C-alpha atoms as one frame of an Amber mdcrd trajectory, in Angstrom:
protein
 -66.650 -18.536  14.635 -69.995 -18.562  16.495 -70.636 -22.303  16.393 -73.404
 -23.864  14.306 -74.541 -21.786  11.355 -78.290 -21.666  12.013 -79.114 -19.227
   9.186 -77.640 -21.205   6.318 -76.069 -18.079   4.818 -72.440 -16.969   4.638
 -71.089 -15.046   7.600 -67.881 -13.020   7.446 -67.483 -13.467  11.206 -66.692
 -17.116  10.497 -63.381 -16.086   8.943 -60.689 -16.956  11.468 -57.495 -15.146
  12.336 -56.346 -17.467  15.070 -55.171 -16.584  18.539 -55.433 -18.578  21.741
 -54.206 -19.982  25.020 -53.062 -23.526  25.752 -53.263 -25.433  29.036 -51.964
 -28.884  29.934 -52.568 -31.223  32.855 -51.905 -34.846  33.725 -54.890 -37.166
  33.919 -56.152 -38.968  37.013 -55.860 -42.721  36.504 -59.284 -43.358  38.039
 -61.483 -40.646  36.516 -59.523 -39.843  33.367 -60.046 -36.150  34.118 -57.317
 -33.677  34.968 -55.721 -34.693  38.272 -55.508 -32.691  41.506 -52.625 -30.576
  40.179 -54.954 -28.914  37.681 -54.140 -27.369  34.314 -50.897 -25.489  33.746
 -50.891 -22.428  31.489 -48.229 -23.068  28.825 -47.685 -19.334  28.391 -47.405
 -17.587  25.055 -48.114 -20.112  22.288 -46.714 -18.876  18.980 -48.353 -21.579
  16.841 -50.974 -24.279  17.345 -52.337 -26.717  14.786 -54.137 -30.017  14.565
 -54.805 -32.188  11.551 -56.211 -35.536  10.553 -54.221 -38.343   8.993 -56.239
 -41.055   7.260 -55.026 -44.446   6.095 -57.109 -45.898   3.259 -57.168 -48.892
   0.950 -58.733 -48.837  -2.509 -60.717 -51.758  -3.915 -60.698 -52.335  -7.659
 -63.419 -53.870  -9.761 -61.751 -55.996 -12.461 -64.834 -57.154 -14.336 -64.131
 -54.942 -17.360 -61.004 -54.424 -19.451 -59.913 -51.479 -17.318 -59.995 -52.027
 -13.591 -61.846 -49.250 -11.801 -61.909 -48.273  -8.118 -65.364 -49.003  -6.790
 -64.754 -48.606  -3.051 -62.298 -47.014  -0.651 -61.944 -48.454   2.822 -60.880
 -46.249   5.720 -58.445 -48.321   7.774 -57.528 -45.781  10.426 -57.812 -42.153
  11.452 -55.321 -40.212  13.541 -55.443 -36.660  14.874 -52.006 -35.058  14.906
 -51.030 -32.100  17.095 -48.305 -29.512  16.815 -47.615 -26.319  18.709 -44.783
 -24.018  19.662 -44.224 -21.903  22.744 -41.599 -19.389  23.767 -41.738 -19.266
  27.568 -38.788 -21.323  28.790 -39.847 -22.087  32.357 -38.704 -25.409  33.786
 -42.125 -27.063  33.422 -42.104 -26.375  29.687 -38.481 -27.501  29.404 -39.285
 -30.708  31.270 -42.129 -31.462  28.855 -39.889 -30.723  25.864 -37.138 -33.046
  27.101 -39.575 -35.716  28.429 -38.221 -34.971  31.895 -39.309 -34.132  35.403
 -39.003 -30.979  37.498 -37.461 -31.356  40.950 -35.425 -29.455  43.513 -31.687
 -29.920  43.969 -30.677 -29.826  47.635 -27.717 -27.459  47.570 -25.339 -28.639
  50.359 -23.686 -25.251  50.973 -25.249 -24.968  54.439 -23.203 -27.918  55.761
 -19.609 -27.527  56.929 -16.826 -29.884  55.848 -13.036 -29.832  55.750 -10.253
 -30.688  53.299 -12.275 -31.996  50.360 -10.202 -32.540  47.219 -10.761 -30.275
  44.220  -7.924 -31.800  42.182  -5.168 -34.282  43.044  -2.926 -32.690  40.414
  -4.291 -29.354  39.303  -3.995 -28.022  35.759  -3.475 -24.287  35.812  -5.646
 -22.374  33.364  -8.614 -24.696  33.866 -12.014 -24.439  35.589 -13.027 -26.973
  38.275 -16.419 -27.789  39.797 -16.724 -27.448  43.560 -18.197 -30.505  45.282
 -18.583 -31.769  48.819 -17.080 -34.994  50.185 -19.816 -37.154  48.643 -19.523
 -35.598  45.177 -22.534 -33.271  45.325 -22.163 -30.013  43.417 -22.220 -26.842
  45.500 -23.650 -23.550  44.255 -24.368 -20.051  45.610 -21.257 -19.646  47.697
 -22.221 -15.973  47.808 -25.154 -16.842  50.091 -25.307 -15.069  53.456 -23.173
 -16.816  56.041 -20.996 -18.983  53.776 -17.273 -18.927  54.606 -14.903 -21.132
  52.602 -11.164 -21.547  52.022  -8.997 -23.049  49.272  -5.619 -24.541  50.135
  -2.644 -26.336  48.696  -3.105 -29.786  50.290  -3.690 -30.389  53.994  -0.130
 -31.457  54.818   1.453 -28.290  53.403  -1.531 -26.124  54.367  -0.856 -23.139
  52.088  -3.855 -20.832  51.851  -4.674 -19.773  48.295  -5.545 -16.159  47.574
  -8.456 -15.097  45.381  -7.281 -12.863  42.554  -3.697 -14.065  42.940  -4.087
 -17.830  42.664  -7.653 -18.320  41.499 -10.863 -16.714  40.305 -14.226 -18.036
  41.430 -17.790 -17.930  40.152 -19.566 -18.199  43.489 -23.059 -18.583  42.057
 -22.142 -21.514  39.805 -19.562 -23.021  42.155 -16.729 -22.968  39.610 -13.102
 -22.084  40.333 -10.382 -21.137  37.831  -6.720 -21.599  38.749  -4.607 -18.879
  37.204  -1.487 -19.656  35.210   0.209 -16.799  37.107  -0.593 -18.263  40.555
   2.162 -17.829  43.144   1.006 -20.166  45.937   0.328 -23.198  43.740   2.038
 -24.881  40.813   1.052 -27.216  37.998   0.335 -30.694  39.375  -0.156 -29.667
  43.005  -3.113 -31.076  44.975  -5.851 -28.595  45.903  -8.436 -28.899  48.667
 -11.202 -26.722  49.982 -13.380 -26.388  53.079 -16.631 -24.723  54.089 -15.965
 -23.489  57.599 -19.354 -21.798  58.054 -22.515 -22.879  56.237 -25.146 -20.687
  54.645 -27.564 -18.976  57.015 -30.479 -19.837  54.701 -30.187 -22.718  52.223
 -30.678 -21.730  48.586 -31.766 -24.815  46.702 -31.968 -25.017  42.923 -34.776
 -25.884  40.540 -33.715 -28.582  38.125 -34.961 -30.608  35.175 -33.932 -34.238
  34.902 -34.262 -35.127  31.232 -35.577 -38.289  29.591 -37.508 -39.576  32.583
 -40.633 -40.297  30.517 -41.078 -41.846  27.086 -43.696 -39.209  26.332 -45.875
 -36.691  28.125 -49.539 -37.753  28.301 -52.451 -35.704  29.605 -55.271 -33.324
  28.763 -54.431 -30.521  26.335 -56.923 -27.662  26.395 -56.762 -24.979  23.708
 -58.971 -21.916  24.051 -59.246 -20.646  20.505 -59.838 -16.945  19.975 -60.543
 -15.142  16.735 -59.105 -11.733  15.973 -61.907 -11.366  13.424 -64.562 -11.821
  16.104 -62.978 -10.897  19.435 -64.717 -12.298  22.468 -66.118 -15.425  20.802
 -63.985 -18.204  22.237 -63.969 -21.867  21.282 -62.702 -24.606  23.601 -60.824
 -27.444  21.918 -60.199 -30.270  24.402 -57.880 -33.133  23.529 -58.775 -35.779
  26.102 -55.513 -37.745  25.883 -52.710 -35.849  24.183 -49.476 -37.788  23.778
 -46.746 -35.151  23.373 -43.037 -35.118  22.614 -40.553 -32.328  22.019 -39.806
 -31.854  18.338 -36.538 -30.754  16.806 -33.933 -28.473  18.296 -34.168 -25.994
  21.140 -32.040 -22.991  20.111 -29.992 -21.769  23.064 -28.061 -19.032  21.264
 -29.487 -16.810  18.560 -30.831 -13.413  17.596 -34.488 -14.449  17.887 -36.594
 -15.707  20.775 -36.039 -19.336  21.710 -39.030 -21.442  20.659 -39.809 -24.980
  21.803 -41.838 -27.051  19.342 -44.002 -30.039  20.223 -45.728 -32.729  18.219
 -48.204 -35.316  19.357 -51.249 -37.461  18.789 -54.730 -37.057  20.247 -55.893
 -40.417  21.552 -59.174 -41.642  22.977 -59.590 -41.370  26.737 -62.263 -44.004
  27.329 -63.013 -42.754  30.858 -64.048 -39.353  29.506 -65.272 -40.038  25.977
 -65.309 -43.582  24.647 -65.492 -42.604  20.977 -63.811 -39.257  20.296 -60.252
 -38.119  21.012 -61.294 -34.464  21.189 -64.223 -32.090  21.526 -64.841 -28.576
  20.224 -67.310 -26.435  22.152 -68.579 -22.893  22.124 -71.696 -20.991  23.138
 -73.958 -18.511  21.431 -72.899 -14.932  22.008 -75.677 -12.686  23.284
C-alpha cells in the first residue's frame, strides 16, 4: 500500500491486511477544521469500513423493436461509514448514545437532617438515597461522611445496620430487611448526613440523546500487516455518526459498540470531496 503505482507492474506489497487507529474531533464552525479540543483517540477499533452508494437512472432507446439502455445517469453518490470499538469509556458511550459527557455534583459533602426515604416503607425492597431537593447521593464511604437512618423524626428510633437494613454506600442504595426489629412494614423512614465528606467525590456521567447525531472529523490511520510501517491517512472531513444496534452489557465476549455514518462535504476544508486519502513514499 505505498501509494501511486509508478512502475506499472504488480506489487505484492499492495495486498492489504488491514489494521489501524481511529481519531475523532468536533469541527470549528469558523474554520471547519478540528476545534481547540483536538482529536480523541477512539481506542481499539475492531472493524472499520467505508463504501460508496450510488443512485442511478437508466435511459432506454425505444427506436427499435426491443428497447435498449443507451445511457445511465448518476443521480447521487454517498460514502457510508461503519466501525466498531471495544473501549467503553464515557466519551465513546456518549457518542454511541448521541449524548454528552458531564460531571454529576455529588451532594454528600453537605449536611442535612430528617430527609424522607419512604413515607411507608416496604420491607424487602431497595431505596435510593437522596437529599432534600431530590438529588441522588453516592459514595457514602467517602472520608468524613457520617449519616444516620431513623424511624421518623417524631418517634426518633435509630435504625441499626445489619439488623434493620443493609446499605451499598458506593451506590447510595439501602435495603430494608424483612427481619428488621426497629421498623415495620408501612413505617416512615428518614435519614440525615450529620458530617459531610472531607473531599467531594463527584461522578462522571453520560446524558443520552442530547444530539441528533455526532458530527465532526473522523481520521483513520490505516496500517497494513503485509507492509508494516507504511501508513495511509484517510480523513473524512465531515463524518455524521450514530450508534448502530445494541450495546451488549452482559455476555461472554467483549462488549463492542458499533457505529454507522455518512461522510459529507465540509466546504470550509474541501469544497468538492467528502474525504481524502494520503500517504508518502517510504524511503
